[in-house]
C-alpha positions in Angstrom: -8.9 4.5 23.6 -6.4 7.3 23.2 -4.7 8.6 20.1 -1.9 6.7 18.3 0.4 9.7 19.0 0.1 9.1 22.7 1.6 5.6 22.3 4.8 7.1 21.0 5.0 9.7 23.7 5.0 6.8 26.2 7.5 4.7 24.3 10.2 7.3 23.8 12.3 5.8 26.6 15.3 3.8 25.6 14.6 0.2 25.0 16.7 -2.2 27.2 15.2 -5.5 26.0 12.8 -6.9 23.4 11.2 -10.3 23.8 9.3 -11.8 20.9 7.3 -15.0 20.7 5.9 -15.2 17.2 3.5 -15.5 15.5 0.4 -14.0 17.1 1.5 -14.4 20.7 3.1 -12.2 23.3 5.6 -9.4 22.9 7.3 -7.6 25.7 9.4 -4.4 25.7 11.7 -3.8 28.7 12.5 -0.1 29.1 15.6 1.3 30.8 13.1 3.0 33.1 12.2 -0.4 34.4 8.7 -0.3 32.9 7.7 -3.5 31.0 5.1 -3.2 28.3 3.3 -6.3 27.2 1.5 -6.3 23.8 -1.1 -9.0 23.4 -1.7 -10.9 20.1 0.5 -8.5 18.3 3.8 -8.5 16.4 6.6 -6.1 17.1 7.5 -4.2 14.0 10.6 -2.2 13.0 12.2 0.4 15.3 14.8 3.0 14.6 16.6 5.2 17.1 14.8 3.5 20.0 11.4 4.4 18.7 9.1 1.5 18.6 6.3 0.6 16.2 3.9 -2.2 16.7 2.2 -4.2 14.1 -1.1 -5.1 15.6 -3.4 -7.3 13.5 -6.0 -9.2 15.5 -7.0 -6.9 18.4 -10.8 -7.2 17.9 -10.7 -11.0 17.2 -8.8 -11.8 20.4 -10.7 -9.3 22.5 -14.0 -10.9 21.5 -12.8 -14.5 21.8 -11.0 -14.3 25.1 -12.8 -11.4 26.8 -9.4 -9.8 27.5 -9.5 -6.3 29.0 -6.8 -4.4 27.1 -7.3 -1.2 29.1 -4.4 -2.0 31.4 -1.9 -2.4 28.6 0.1 -0.2 26.2 -2.3 -1.0 23.4 -4.8 1.4 25.0 -2.9 4.3 23.5 -3.4 3.2 20.0 -6.4 3.9 17.9 -7.3 0.6 16.4 -7.1 1.2 12.7 -9.3 -1.4 11.1 -7.4 -3.8 8.8 -4.0 -2.4 9.7 -1.4 -4.5 7.9 1.9 -2.7 8.5 3.6 0.1 10.3 7.1 1.3 10.3 8.5 4.1 12.4 11.2 6.5 11.2 12.4 9.9 12.5 9.9 11.6 10.0 7.0 9.6 11.3 5.1 6.3 11.4 3.8 4.9 8.2 0.8 2.6 8.2 -1.2 0.9 5.6 -4.1 -1.4 5.4 -6.9 -3.2 3.6 -8.5 0.2 2.6 -5.6 0.7 0.0 -4.5 3.8 1.9 -1.1 4.7 3.2 -0.8 7.2 6.2 2.2 8.9 7.8 1.8 9.9 11.4 4.0 11.9 13.8 4.0 12.1 17.6 2.7 15.6 17.6 -0.7 14.9 16.0 -3.5 12.5 16.7 -4.4 12.6 12.9 -2.3 11.4 10.0 -0.1 14.2 8.6 0.1 12.6 5.1 -2.4 10.4 3.3 -1.8 8.5 0.0 -4.5 6.7 -2.0 -2.7 5.6 -5.1 -2.6 1.8 -4.3 -5.4 -0.3 -5.9 -5.1 -3.1 -3.4 -4.2 -3.5 0.3 -0.9 -1.9 1.4 1.0 -5.1 2.3 4.5 -3.7 3.0 6.2 -0.5 4.1 9.8 0.6 4.5 11.7 3.8 5.1 14.9 4.3 3.2 17.9 4.1 5.7 19.9 6.5 3.4 17.5 9.2 2.2 15.5 10.9 4.8 11.8 11.1 3.9 11.9 8.4 1.2 9.2 5.9 1.8 8.4 2.7 -0.1 5.1 0.9 0.0 4.0 -2.4 -1.6 0.5 -3.3 -2.8 -1.4 -6.5 -2.8 -2.5 -8.9 -5.5 -4.6 -6.4 -7.6 -1.9 -3.7 -7.3 1.4 -5.5 -7.6 3.4 -2.2 -7.3 6.1 -0.8 -5.2 5.5 2.9 -4.9 8.1 5.4 -3.8 7.1 8.6 -1.9 8.9 11.7 -0.9 7.3 12.5 2.4 9.3 15.7 2.8 7.5 17.2 -0.3 4.4 15.0 -0.1 4.9 13.6 -3.6 4.5 10.3 -5.3 7.8 9.6 -7.0 7.4 6.4 -8.9 5.5 3.1 -9.4 7.2 -0.2 -10.2 5.0 -3.1 -11.3 6.5 -6.3 -9.7 4.1 -8.7 -11.4 2.8 -10.1 -8.1 1.7 -8.8 -4.7 4.4 -7.2 -2.7 4.9 -8.6 0.8 8.4 -7.3 1.7 9.6 -3.9 0.4 12.9 -3.6 2.2 14.4 -6.7 0.6 12.7 -6.0 -2.7 14.5 -2.7 -3.0 17.7 -3.9 -1.3 18.1 -0.5 0.3 21.8 -0.8 -0.1 23.6 2.5 -0.5 24.9 1.5 -3.9 21.4 0.5 -5.0 20.0 4.0 -4.4 21.4 5.2 -7.7 19.2 2.6 -9.4 16.0 3.9 -7.9 14.2 5.9 -10.6 13.6 9.0 -8.4 15.1 12.3 -7.7 15.1 13.5 -4.1 
């Protein structure tokens, strides 16, 4: 296995086509270079400016059950982060969270996370970058946490915590991320 950063170096070509068969099936990326990447038992996550992120949940289970050799596929460039629940790529980096209650921000220049946040008290279930404010990241916690937390990744600071009353499974729709809604977010960037 290589580093997670290596995957993004290989996926920086422009995407020509994306084929999804969900859930938990096959995903394919057709690149303008003619290269076709096939991602097994994974879900394709969000992508911005032709940068791809992959939500990959059941690598170990399928590998053991079907004896699939993943070394010939793009997944070989990812470090398998145990319990990974969500990733979202933005020009500032890749945000990932999991069952360990931690939120990480990665970039393509480092094999290690460049930022680490441990404030959630349950699994990180949802992640979204603001489309309007560069570096503003939102994350949502599971049943025991119930919070949407906002982070300024430019200054490495926790901005706010909003208790939703239940586990958060979608941050993007919860916040709206409409330009007019930004004034209602209780943060200063």
